[in-house]
DRENDO-1510 file (C-alpha; in Angstrom, 1 decimal, always signed):
<recs>
REC; n; res; u; v; w
REC; 1; MET; -18.2; +5.5; +25.5 .
REC; 2; LYS; -17.0; +8.5; +23.5 .
REC; 3; ARG; -18.2; +9.1; +20.0 .
REC; 4; GLN; -15.3; +10.6; +18.1 .
REC; 5; ASN; -14.0; +11.2; +14.6 .
REC; 6; ASP; -17.2; +12.3; +12.7 .
REC; 7; SER; -15.5; +14.7; +10.4 .
REC; 8; LEU; -16.2; +12.6; +7.3 .
REC; 9; LEU; -19.9; +12.3; +8.2 .
REC; 10; GLN; -20.6; +16.0; +8.6 .
REC; 11; GLY; -19.4; +19.4; +7.6 .
REC; 12; LEU; -17.6; +20.5; +4.4 .
REC; 13; ILE; -16.7; +17.5; +2.3 .
REC; 14; TRP; -13.4; +18.8; +1.0 .
REC; 15; LYS; -12.3; +19.9; +4.5 .
REC; 16; GLY; -13.2; +16.5; +6.0 .
REC; 17; LEU; -11.3; +14.6; +3.2 .
REC; 18; ILE; -8.2; +16.8; +3.5 .
REC; 19; THR; -8.3; +16.8; +7.3 .
REC; 20; PHE; -8.5; +13.0; +7.3 .
REC; 21; ALA; -6.0; +12.5; +4.5 .
REC; 22; MET; -3.2; +14.8; +5.7 .
REC; 23; PRO; -2.2; +12.7; +8.8 .
REC; 24; ILE; -2.3; +9.6; +6.6 .
REC; 25; LEU; +0.0; +11.4; +4.1 .
REC; 26; LEU; +2.5; +12.4; +6.7 .
REC; 27; GLY; +2.3; +8.9; +8.2 .
REC; 28; GLN; +2.9; +7.3; +4.8 .
REC; 29; VAL; +5.9; +9.6; +4.3 .
REC; 30; PHE; +7.4; +8.2; +7.4 .
REC; 31; GLN; +6.4; +4.6; +6.5 .
REC; 32; GLN; +8.3; +5.0; +3.2 .
REC; 33; LEU; +11.3; +6.0; +5.3 .
REC; 34; TYR; +11.5; +2.5; +6.6 .
REC; 35; ASN; +12.8; +0.9; +3.4 .
REC; 36; THR; +14.2; +4.2; +2.0 .
REC; 37; ALA; +16.4; +4.7; +5.1 .
REC; 38; ASP; +17.6; +1.2; +4.5 .
REC; 39; ALA; +18.5; +2.0; +0.9 .
REC; 40; TRP; +20.1; +5.3; +1.6 .
REC; 41; ILE; +22.3; +4.1; +4.5 .
REC; 42; VAL; +23.2; +0.8; +2.7 .
REC; 43; GLY; +24.0; +2.8; -0.5 .
REC; 44; HIS; +26.4; +5.0; +1.5 .
REC; 45; TYR; +28.1; +2.4; +3.7 .
REC; 46; LEU; +28.0; -0.9; +1.8 .
REC; 47; SER; +28.6; -2.2; -1.7 .
REC; 48; ASP; +26.7; -1.6; -4.9 .
REC; 49; SER; +25.5; -5.2; -4.8 .
REC; 50; GLU; +24.1; -4.8; -1.3 .
REC; 51; TYR; +22.4; -1.6; -2.4 .
REC; 52; ALA; +20.8; -3.4; -5.4 .
REC; 53; ALA; +19.6; -6.1; -3.0 .
REC; 54; VAL; +17.7; -3.6; -0.9 .
REC; 55; THR; +16.3; -1.5; -3.7 .
REC; 56; SER; +14.9; -4.5; -5.5 .
REC; 57; THR; +12.9; -5.8; -2.5 .
REC; 58; GLY; +9.6; -4.0; -3.2 .
REC; 59; SER; +7.8; -6.3; -5.6 .
REC; 60; LEU; +8.6; -9.5; -3.7 .
REC; 61; ILE; +7.7; -8.1; -0.3 .
REC; 62; PHE; +4.4; -6.8; -1.7 .
REC; 63; LEU; +3.7; -10.2; -3.3 .
REC; 64; LEU; +3.6; -11.8; +0.2 .
REC; 65; VAL; +2.3; -8.9; +2.2 .
REC; 66; GLY; -0.3; -7.6; -0.3 .
REC; 67; PHE; -2.8; -10.4; +0.2 .
REC; 68; PHE; -3.1; -9.6; +3.9 .
REC; 69; GLY; -3.2; -5.9; +3.1 .
REC; 70; GLY; -6.2; -6.5; +0.9 .
REC; 71; ILE; -8.0; -8.3; +3.8 .
REC; 72; ALA; -7.2; -5.3; +5.9 .
REC; 73; VAL; -9.0; -3.2; +3.3 .
REC; 74; GLY; -12.1; -5.4; +3.7 .
REC; 75; ALA; -11.9; -5.1; +7.5 .
REC; 76; GLY; -11.7; -1.4; +7.2 .
REC; 77; VAL; -14.8; -1.2; +5.0 .
REC; 78; ILE; -16.8; -3.3; +7.5 .
REC; 79; ILE; -15.6; -1.3; +10.5 .
REC; 80; SER; -16.3; +2.0; +8.7 .
REC; 81; ARG; -19.8; +0.9; +7.8 .
REC; 82; HIS; -20.7; -0.1; +11.3 .
REC; 83; PHE; -19.1; +3.0; +12.7 .
REC; 84; GLY; -21.1; +5.2; +10.3 .
REC; 85; ALA; -24.3; +3.4; +11.3 .
REC; 86; LYS; -23.5; +3.7; +15.0 .
REC; 87; ASP; -23.9; -0.1; +15.4 .
REC; 88; THR; -21.6; -0.5; +18.5 .
REC; 89; GLU; -22.2; -4.2; +18.9 .
REC; 90; ARG; -21.2; -5.1; +15.3 .
REC; 91; LEU; -18.3; -2.7; +15.5 .
REC; 92; GLN; -16.9; -4.4; +18.5 .
REC; 93; ILE; -17.2; -7.9; +16.9 .
REC; 94; ALA; -15.5; -6.6; +13.7 .
REC; 95; VAL; -12.6; -5.1; +15.6 .
REC; 96; HIS; -11.9; -8.3; +17.7 .
REC; 97; THR; -12.3; -10.6; +14.7 .
REC; 98; THR; -9.9; -8.4; +12.7 .
REC; 99; VAL; -7.2; -8.6; +15.4 .
REC; 100; ALA; -7.6; -12.4; +15.7 .
REC; 101; PHE; -7.2; -12.8; +12.0 .
REC; 102; GLY; -4.1; -10.6; +12.1 .
REC; 103; LEU; -2.4; -12.7; +14.7 .
REC; 104; ALA; -3.0; -15.9; +12.8 .
REC; 105; ALA; -2.0; -14.4; +9.4 .
REC; 106; GLY; +1.2; -12.9; +10.8 .
REC; 107; LEU; +2.5; -16.2; +12.0 .
REC; 108; LEU; +1.6; -17.9; +8.7 .
REC; 109; LEU; +3.4; -15.2; +6.7 .
REC; 110; THR; +6.5; -15.6; +8.8 .
REC; 111; GLY; +6.8; -19.2; +7.8 .
REC; 112; ILE; +6.1; -18.6; +4.2 .
REC; 113; GLY; +8.4; -15.6; +3.8 .
REC; 114; VAL; +11.4; -17.1; +5.6 .
REC; 115; GLY; +11.0; -20.6; +4.1 .
REC; 116; LEU; +10.4; -19.6; +0.4 .
REC; 117; THR; +12.9; -16.7; +0.1 .
REC; 118; PRO; +15.7; -18.5; -1.8 .
REC; 119; LEU; +13.3; -20.2; -4.2 .
REC; 120; MET; +11.5; -16.9; -5.0 .
REC; 121; LEU; +14.8; -15.0; -5.6 .
REC; 122; LYS; +16.0; -17.8; -7.9 .
REC; 123; LEU; +12.7; -17.6; -9.9 .
REC; 124; MET; +13.2; -13.9; -10.2 .
REC; 125; GLN; +16.7; -14.5; -11.8 .
REC; 126; THR; +18.3; -12.3; -9.2 .
REC; 127; PRO; +21.9; -11.6; -10.3 .
REC; 128; ASP; +24.5; -13.9; -8.7 .
REC; 129; ASN; +26.4; -11.1; -7.0 .
REC; 130; VAL; +23.2; -9.7; -5.5 .
REC; 131; PHE; +21.5; -13.0; -4.5 .
REC; 132; PRO; +23.2; -13.7; -1.1 .
REC; 133; TYR; +22.5; -10.1; +0.1 .
REC; 134; SER; +18.9; -10.3; -1.1 .
REC; 135; ALA; +18.4; -13.6; +0.7 .
REC; 136; GLU; +19.8; -12.1; +4.0 .
REC; 137; TYR; +17.7; -9.0; +3.8 .
REC; 138; PHE; +14.4; -10.9; +3.0 .
REC; 139; ARG; +14.8; -13.5; +5.7 .
REC; 140; PHE; +15.3; -10.9; +8.4 .
REC; 141; TYR; +12.6; -8.8; +7.0 .
REC; 142; PHE; +10.0; -11.6; +7.1 .
REC; 143; LEU; +10.9; -12.5; +10.6 .
REC; 144; GLY; +8.9; -9.4; +11.4 .
REC; 145; SER; +5.8; -10.6; +9.5 .
REC; 146; LEU; +3.6; -10.6; +12.5 .
REC; 147; ALA; +4.4; -6.9; +13.0 .
REC; 148; ILE; +3.8; -6.1; +9.3 .
REC; 149; VAL; +0.3; -7.7; +9.3 .
REC; 150; MET; -0.7; -6.4; +12.8 .
REC; 151; TYR; +0.5; -2.9; +11.8 .
REC; 152; ASN; -1.7; -2.8; +8.7 .
REC; 153; LEU; -4.7; -4.1; +10.5 .
REC; 154; GLY; -4.3; -2.0; +13.7 .
REC; 155; MET; -3.7; +1.2; +11.7 .
REC; 156; GLY; -6.6; +0.2; +9.4 .
REC; 157; ILE; -9.0; +0.0; +12.4 .
REC; 158; LEU; -8.1; +3.5; +13.6 .
REC; 159; ARG; -8.4; +5.0; +10.2 .
REC; 160; ALA; -11.7; +3.2; +9.5 .
REC; 161; VAL; -13.2; +5.0; +12.5 .
REC; 162; GLY; -11.8; +8.4; +11.2 .
REC; 163; ASP; -8.7; +8.5; +13.5 .
REC; 164; SER; -5.8; +9.2; +11.1 .
REC; 165; LYS; -3.8; +11.3; +13.7 .
REC; 166; HIS; -2.6; +8.6; +16.1 .
REC; 167; PRO; -1.3; +6.3; +13.3 .
REC; 168; LEU; +0.7; +9.3; +12.2 .
REC; 169; TYR; +2.3; +9.8; +15.7 .
REC; 170; TYR; +3.2; +6.1; +15.9 .
REC; 171; LEU; +4.8; +6.1; +12.5 .
REC; 172; ILE; +6.9; +9.1; +13.1 .
REC; 173; PHE; +8.3; +7.6; +16.3 .
REC; 174; SER; +8.9; +4.2; +14.9 .
REC; 175; SER; +10.5; +5.6; +11.7 .
REC; 176; LEU; +12.9; +7.7; +13.7 .
REC; 177; VAL; +13.8; +4.5; +15.6 .
REC; 178; ASN; +14.3; +2.7; +12.3 .
REC; 179; ILE; +16.7; +5.4; +11.0 .
REC; 180; ALA; +18.7; +5.5; +14.3 .
REC; 181; LEU; +19.0; +1.7; +14.3 .
REC; 182; ASP; +20.1; +1.6; +10.6 .
REC; 183; LEU; +22.8; +4.2; +11.4 .
REC; 184; LEU; +23.9; +2.2; +14.5 .
REC; 185; PHE; +23.8; -1.3; +12.9 .
REC; 186; VAL; +25.1; -0.5; +9.4 .
REC; 187; GLY; +27.1; +2.7; +9.9 .
REC; 188; GLY; +28.3; +2.2; +13.5 .
REC; 189; PHE; +28.7; -1.6; +14.0 .
REC; 190; GLY; +29.5; -2.3; +10.3 .
REC; 191; TRP; +27.0; -5.1; +10.1 .
REC; 192; GLY; +25.8; -6.4; +6.8 .
REC; 193; VAL; +22.6; -5.7; +4.8 .
REC; 194; TRP; +20.6; -8.1; +7.0 .
REC; 195; SER; +20.9; -5.6; +9.9 .
REC; 196; ALA; +19.0; -3.0; +7.9 .
REC; 197; ALA; +16.1; -5.4; +7.8 .
REC; 198; LEU; +16.5; -6.2; +11.5 .
REC; 199; ALA; +16.2; -2.4; +12.2 .
REC; 200; THR; +13.0; -2.3; +10.2 .
REC; 201; THR; +11.5; -5.3; +12.1 .
REC; 202; ILE; +12.3; -3.8; +15.5 .
REC; 203; SER; +10.7; -0.5; +14.6 .
REC; 204; GLN; +7.6; -2.1; +13.1 .
REC; 205; PHE; +7.0; -4.0; +16.4 .
REC; 206; ILE; +7.2; -0.7; +18.2 .
REC; 207; SER; +4.5; +0.8; +16.0 .
REC; 208; VAL; +2.3; -2.2; +16.6 .
REC; 209; PHE; +2.7; -2.0; +20.3 .
REC; 210; LEU; +1.7; +1.7; +20.4 .
REC; 211; CYS; -1.3; +1.1; +18.1 .
REC; 212; LEU; -2.6; -1.9; +20.2 .
REC; 213; TYR; -2.1; +0.1; +23.4 .
REC; 214; ARG; -4.2; +2.9; +22.0 .
REC; 215; LEU; -7.0; +0.6; +21.0 .
REC; 216; ALA; -7.0; -1.3; +24.3 .
REC; 217; HIS; -6.6; +1.5; +26.9 .
REC; 218; TYR; -9.0; +4.2; +25.7 .
REC; 219; LYS; -12.7; +3.9; +26.2 .
REC; 220; THR; -14.3; +4.2; +22.7 .
REC; 221; ASP; -17.0; +2.4; +20.8 .
REC; 222; TYR; -14.2; +0.4; +19.1 .
REC; 223; GLN; -12.1; -0.3; +22.3 .
REC; 224; LEU; -10.0; -3.5; +22.1 .
REC; 225; HIS; -10.5; -6.0; +25.0 .
REC; 226; PRO; -7.8; -8.8; +24.8 .
REC; 227; ARG; -10.1; -11.4; +26.3 .
REC; 228; ARG; -12.6; -10.9; +23.5 .
REC; 229; ILE; -10.1; -11.5; +20.7 .
REC; 230; ARG; -11.5; -14.5; +18.8 .
REC; 231; PHE; -12.8; -15.5; +15.4 .
REC; 232; HIS; -16.5; -14.6; +15.1 .
REC; 233; LEU; -17.1; -16.7; +12.0 .
REC; 234; PRO; -20.0; -14.8; +10.4 .
REC; 235; MET; -18.0; -11.5; +10.8 .
REC; 236; LEU; -14.9; -13.2; +9.5 .
REC; 237; ARG; -16.8; -14.4; +6.4 .
REC; 238; GLU; -18.0; -10.8; +5.9 .
REC; 239; ILE; -14.5; -9.4; +6.2 .
REC; 240; ILE; -13.1; -11.9; +3.8 .
REC; 241; LYS; -16.0; -11.3; +1.4 .
REC; 242; TYR; -15.0; -7.6; +1.1 .
REC; 243; GLY; -11.3; -8.1; +1.6 .
REC; 244; LEU; -10.5; -11.2; -0.5 .
REC; 245; PRO; -10.9; -9.6; -3.9 .
REC; 246; SER; -8.5; -6.8; -2.9 .
REC; 247; GLY; -6.1; -9.4; -1.4 .
REC; 248; VAL; -6.2; -11.6; -4.5 .
REC; 249; GLN; -5.8; -8.4; -6.7 .
REC; 250; ASN; -2.8; -7.3; -4.7 .
REC; 251; SER; -1.1; -10.7; -4.8 .
REC; 252; ILE; -1.6; -11.3; -8.5 .
REC; 253; ILE; -0.6; -7.7; -9.5 .
REC; 254; ALA; +2.5; -8.2; -7.2 .
REC; 255; PHE; +3.2; -11.5; -9.0 .
REC; 256; ALA; +3.0; -9.6; -12.3 .
REC; 257; ASN; +5.4; -7.0; -10.9 .
REC; 258; VAL; +7.8; -9.9; -9.8 .
REC; 259; ILE; +7.7; -11.0; -13.5 .
REC; 260; VAL; +8.5; -7.4; -14.5 .
REC; 261; GLN; +11.3; -7.3; -11.9 .
REC; 262; THR; +12.7; -10.5; -13.4 .
REC; 263; ASN; +12.9; -8.8; -16.8 .
REC; 264; ILE; +14.6; -5.8; -15.1 .
REC; 265; ASN; +17.1; -8.2; -13.4 .
REC; 266; SER; +18.1; -9.5; -16.8 .
REC; 267; PHE; +19.5; -6.1; -17.8 .
REC; 268; GLY; +22.1; -6.2; -15.0 .
REC; 269; GLU; +23.0; -4.7; -11.7 .
REC; 270; ASN; +22.9; -1.0; -12.8 .
REC; 271; THR; +19.4; -1.3; -14.2 .
REC; 272; VAL; +18.3; -3.1; -11.0 .
REC; 273; ALA; +19.7; -0.3; -8.9 .
REC; 274; GLY; +18.3; +2.5; -11.1 .
REC; 275; CYS; +14.8; +1.0; -11.3 .
REC; 276; GLY; +14.8; +0.3; -7.6 .
REC; 277; THR; +15.8; +3.9; -6.8 .
REC; 278; TYR; +13.1; +5.3; -9.1 .
REC; 279; ALA; +10.5; +3.0; -7.5 .
REC; 280; LYS; +11.3; +4.6; -4.1 .
REC; 281; LEU; +11.0; +8.1; -5.6 .
REC; 282; GLU; +7.7; +7.2; -7.3 .
REC; 283; GLY; +6.5; +5.8; -4.0 .
REC; 284; PHE; +7.1; +9.1; -2.2 .
REC; 285; ALA; +5.8; +11.2; -5.1 .
REC; 286; PHE; +2.5; +9.3; -5.3 .
REC; 287; LEU; +1.9; +9.3; -1.6 .
REC; 288; PRO; -0.5; +12.2; -1.6 .
REC; 289; ILE; -2.7; +10.4; -4.1 .
REC; 290; THR; -2.6; +7.1; -2.3 .
REC; 291; CYS; -3.6; +8.8; +0.9 .
REC; 292; PHE; -6.4; +10.6; -0.7 .
REC; 293; THR; -7.8; +7.4; -2.1 .
REC; 294; MET; -7.6; +5.8; +1.4 .
REC; 295; ALA; -9.7; +8.8; +2.6 .
REC; 296; LEU; -12.2; +8.2; -0.3 .
REC; 297; THR; -12.7; +4.6; +0.7 .
REC; 298; THR; -13.4; +5.5; +4.3 .
REC; 299; PHE; -15.5; +8.5; +3.3 .
REC; 300; VAL; -17.7; +6.4; +1.0 .
REC; 301; SER; -18.1; +3.5; +3.5 .
REC; 302; GLN; -19.0; +5.7; +6.5 .
REC; 303; ASN; -21.5; +7.8; +4.6 .
REC; 304; LEU; -23.1; +4.8; +3.0 .
REC; 305; GLY; -23.5; +3.3; +6.5 .
REC; 306; ALA; -25.1; +6.6; +7.6 .
REC; 307; ARG; -27.3; +6.6; +4.4 .
REC; 308; GLN; -26.0; +10.0; +3.2 .
REC; 309; TYR; -26.1; +9.2; -0.5 .
REC; 310; ASP; -26.0; +12.8; -1.8 .
REC; 311; ARG; -22.9; +13.4; +0.3 .
REC; 312; VAL; -21.3; +10.3; -1.2 .
REC; 313; LYS; -22.0; +11.5; -4.7 .
REC; 314; LYS; -20.6; +14.9; -4.1 .
REC; 315; GLY; -17.5; +13.6; -2.3 .
REC; 316; THR; -16.5; +11.1; -4.9 .
REC; 317; LYS; -16.6; +13.7; -7.7 .
REC; 318; LEU; -14.7; +16.2; -5.7 .
REC; 319; GLY; -12.1; +13.7; -4.5 .
REC; 320; THR; -11.5; +12.2; -7.9 .
REC; 321; VAL; -11.0; +15.6; -9.7 .
REC; 322; GLY; -8.7; +16.9; -7.0 .
REC; 323; SER; -6.6; +13.7; -6.9 .
REC; 324; VAL; -6.1; +13.6; -10.7 .
REC; 325; LEU; -5.0; +17.2; -10.9 .
REC; 326; ALA; -2.6; +16.8; -8.0 .
REC; 327; ALA; -1.1; +13.6; -9.5 .
REC; 328; GLU; -0.3; +15.3; -12.8 .
REC; 329; LEU; +1.5; +18.2; -11.0 .
REC; 330; ILE; +3.5; +15.7; -9.0 .
REC; 331; GLY; +4.5; +13.8; -12.2 .
REC; 332; VAL; +5.8; +16.9; -13.8 .
REC; 333; ALA; +7.8; +17.8; -10.7 .
REC; 334; LEU; +9.3; +14.3; -10.6 .
REC; 335; ILE; +10.6; +14.6; -14.2 .
REC; 336; VAL; +12.1; +18.1; -13.5 .
REC; 337; PHE; +13.9; +17.0; -10.3 .
REC; 338; ALA; +14.7; +13.4; -11.2 .
REC; 339; ARG; +18.5; +13.8; -11.4 .
REC; 340; PRO; +19.1; +15.5; -8.0 .
REC; 341; LEU; +16.6; +13.1; -6.3 .
REC; 342; MET; +18.3; +10.0; -7.8 .
REC; 343; GLY; +21.7; +11.4; -6.8 .
REC; 344; PHE; +20.5; +11.6; -3.2 .
REC; 345; PHE; +20.5; +7.8; -3.0 .
REC; 346; THR; +23.4; +6.8; -5.2 .
REC; 347; ASP; +26.4; +8.2; -7.0 .
REC; 348; ASN; +26.3; +5.4; -9.6 .
REC; 349; GLU; +25.8; +7.5; -12.9 .
REC; 350; ALA; +24.6; +4.5; -14.9 .
REC; 351; ALA; +21.9; +3.8; -12.3 .
REC; 352; ILE; +20.9; +7.5; -12.2 .
REC; 353; GLY; +20.6; +7.5; -16.0 .
REC; 354; ILE; +18.2; +4.6; -15.9 .
REC; 355; GLY; +16.1; +6.2; -13.2 .
REC; 356; ILE; +15.8; +9.5; -15.2 .
REC; 357; LYS; +14.8; +7.5; -18.3 .
REC; 358; GLN; +12.1; +5.7; -16.4 .
REC; 359; SER; +10.7; +9.0; -14.9 .
REC; 360; ARG; +10.4; +10.5; -18.4 .
REC; 361; VAL; +8.4; +7.5; -19.7 .
REC; 362; GLU; +6.1; +7.1; -16.7 .
REC; 363; SER; +5.6; +10.3; -14.7 .
REC; 364; LEU; +3.4; +12.2; -17.1 .
REC; 365; PHE; +0.8; +9.5; -16.9 .
REC; 366; PHE; +0.3; +9.7; -13.1 .
REC; 367; CYS; -3.1; +11.3; -13.8 .
REC; 368; MET; -4.3; +7.9; -15.3 .
REC; 369; LEU; -2.8; +6.0; -12.3 .
REC; 370; SER; -4.6; +8.4; -9.9 .
REC; 371; PHE; -8.0; +8.1; -11.7 .
REC; 372; SER; -7.8; +4.3; -11.6 .
REC; 373; HIS; -7.0; +4.3; -7.9 .
REC; 374; CYS; -9.8; +6.7; -7.1 .
REC; 375; ILE; -12.5; +4.7; -8.8 .
REC; 376; ALA; -11.1; +1.5; -7.3 .
REC; 377; ALA; -11.3; +3.1; -3.8 .
REC; 378; ILE; -14.8; +4.3; -4.3 .
REC; 379; MET; -16.0; +0.9; -5.4 .
REC; 380; ARG; -14.3; -0.8; -2.4 .
REC; 381; GLY; -16.0; +1.7; -0.1 .
REC; 382; ALA; -19.3; +0.9; -1.7 .
REC; 383; GLY; -18.8; -2.8; -1.1 .
REC; 384; LYS; -18.0; -3.7; -4.7 .
REC; 385; PRO; -14.4; -4.9; -4.5 .
REC; 386; MET; -14.8; -7.4; -7.4 .
REC; 387; VAL; -15.0; -4.5; -9.9 .
REC; 388; PRO; -11.5; -3.1; -9.2 .
REC; 389; MET; -10.2; -6.6; -8.8 .
REC; 390; PHE; -11.2; -7.7; -12.3 .
REC; 391; VAL; -10.2; -4.5; -14.0 .
REC; 392; MET; -6.8; -4.3; -12.4 .
REC; 393; LEU; -6.1; -8.0; -12.9 .
REC; 394; ALA; -7.0; -7.7; -16.6 .
REC; 395; THR; -5.0; -4.6; -17.2 .
REC; 396; TRP; -2.2; -4.3; -14.6 .
REC; 397; CYS; -1.5; -8.0; -14.6 .
REC; 398; ALA; -2.5; -9.9; -17.8 .
REC; 399; ILE; -2.0; -7.1; -20.4 .
REC; 400; ARG; +1.1; -5.8; -18.7 .
REC; 401; VAL; +2.8; -9.1; -18.5 .
REC; 402; ALA; +1.8; -10.1; -22.1 .
REC; 403; TYR; +3.1; -6.7; -23.4 .
REC; 404; ILE; +6.5; -7.1; -21.7 .
REC; 405; SER; +6.8; -10.8; -22.7 .
REC; 406; ILE; +6.2; -10.0; -26.3 .
REC; 407; MET; +8.0; -6.7; -26.7 .
REC; 408; VAL; +11.2; -7.2; -24.6 .
REC; 409; PRO; +12.6; -10.0; -26.9 .
REC; 410; ILE; +11.8; -7.8; -29.9 .
REC; 411; GLU; +13.2; -4.5; -28.6 .
REC; 412; LYS; +15.8; -5.3; -25.9 .
REC; 413; GLU; +15.7; -1.9; -24.2 .
REC; 414; SER; +14.7; -1.0; -20.7 .
REC; 415; TRP; +12.2; +1.7; -21.9 .
REC; 416; VAL; +10.0; -1.1; -23.2 .
REC; 417; ILE; +9.4; -2.3; -19.7 .
REC; 418; PHE; +8.8; +1.2; -18.5 .
REC; 419; SER; +6.2; +1.9; -21.2 .
REC; 420; ALA; +4.1; -1.0; -19.9 .
REC; 421; TYR; +3.0; +1.0; -16.9 .
REC; 422; PRO; +1.5; +4.1; -18.6 .
REC; 423; LEU; -0.1; +1.8; -21.2 .
REC; 424; THR; -1.9; -0.3; -18.7 .
REC; 425; TRP; -2.8; +2.7; -16.4 .
REC; 426; THR; -4.5; +4.3; -19.4 .
REC; 427; ILE; -6.5; +1.2; -20.3 .
REC; 428; SER; -7.7; +0.7; -16.8 .
REC; 429; SER; -8.8; +4.3; -16.5 .
REC; 430; VAL; -10.9; +4.1; -19.7 .
REC; 431; ILE; -12.6; +0.9; -18.4 .
REC; 432; PHE; -13.2; +2.5; -14.9 .
REC; 433; LEU; -14.6; +5.7; -16.5 .
REC; 434; ILE; -17.1; +3.7; -18.6 .
REC; 435; TYR; -18.2; +1.6; -15.5 .
REC; 436; TYR; -18.5; +4.7; -13.2 .
REC; 437; LEU; -20.7; +6.6; -15.7 .
REC; 438; LYS; -22.8; +3.7; -16.9 .
REC; 439; SER; -23.3; +1.5; -13.8 .
REC; 440; ASP; -25.9; +2.0; -11.1 .
REC; 441; TRP; -23.6; +1.3; -8.2 .
REC; 442; LEU; -24.8; +3.9; -5.8 .
REC; 443; HIS; -28.5; +3.5; -6.3 .
REC; 444; ALA; -28.1; -0.3; -6.2 .
REC; 445; PHE; -26.6; +0.1; -2.7 .
REC; 446; ASP; -29.5; +2.4; -1.8 .
REC; 447; ARG; -32.1; -0.2; -2.9 .
REC; 448; ALA; -30.3; -3.1; -1.1 .
REC; 449; GLU; -30.2; -1.2; +2.1 .
REC; 450; ALA; -33.8; -0.2; +1.8 .
REC; 451; LYS; -34.8; -3.9; +1.6 .
REC; 452; LYS; -33.1; -4.6; +4.9 .
REC; 453; THR; -35.0; -1.8; +6.6 .
REC; 454; PRO; -38.3; -3.0; +8.2 .
</recs>
């Protein structure tokens, strides 16, 4: 079988990271187009209430999907480790166990998402004029839960072995399909907001099919054989061991963001639309950093598997510095161009004003957000997912919710909610910096691996 995708294990570190991260970046841009296309087309063809329904979906979707996304991170760490160590047998077991988990998890998420949508929207105090449209959108979106989970795991397998190009190709194609279907369903047929979610679901199933076809039909060390798909319990426990902390972290932080969204909803439809639009802009703006941290996790895990500890040390420093500088430049650009970017999605001046205000409060602190993501990515790659879990739960969940719960009743202004983000990003960055400088995380891994060696 072919041995491919060793760019993270040898050669110039910066070149390997950028070469690996760039296809992920382009792919994530197209991934963002899924929901962004929904928002743009709904905003131009349907009512303000339907637009608010689509733009406010992020926190609730991530609440349900984030847990399984965290498990995918754990699977990626395990697969990267065995790929770096050239342990083909364990690599095969990890791949097939990951796919089996994805099939079961996707079916479970479908039932949870479709069944609990009305209850969750009520708990979020969704405005009455937005509620029926949100319920429609969510239910059709979660009918595609199997595709959502399998997409995350399938793309994660490819990226874990250093293949970030094919996920890019599949995302480009499926995103274009999504946009075409949005225009057809919403603009052409005049169907409601539910059809935007249906378009997303169809396009996600297409990307999953392409990914699984690639894994199953090309002879590689990690080739997928459908008849071997089953739960290998020791491997499943290992995947959950590394993925569960990230999954719990994602879900609890998402729950905290649902509480934040509940406070945003209390300010009315314009604030919901403005914050939802800014969230989409921020999602695009921060993509380069997110993709770089994905590359860092894979880089660390593969090189630890290959026992290249000096390379790990150099790569983490280089990656973190570059990511933080890039994040700050992006934050400044977002402030400068906030108005025309907001206007691309909506002509509601009140909503645009809210989005501009949010960018001015948050964007200059992207450097802190980037630093926290980098250290968290390094720790996950090193097999220490509990560290980012505890830090982020304490800061991005407990402190953030407490701050908003105390301050909003005192100062009933939307900027209070916005300020919770830079505050908690800064606190988490300080804690991560102290841990990174004071802990013995790399040498501890070295000693643990040395004990396993006969």
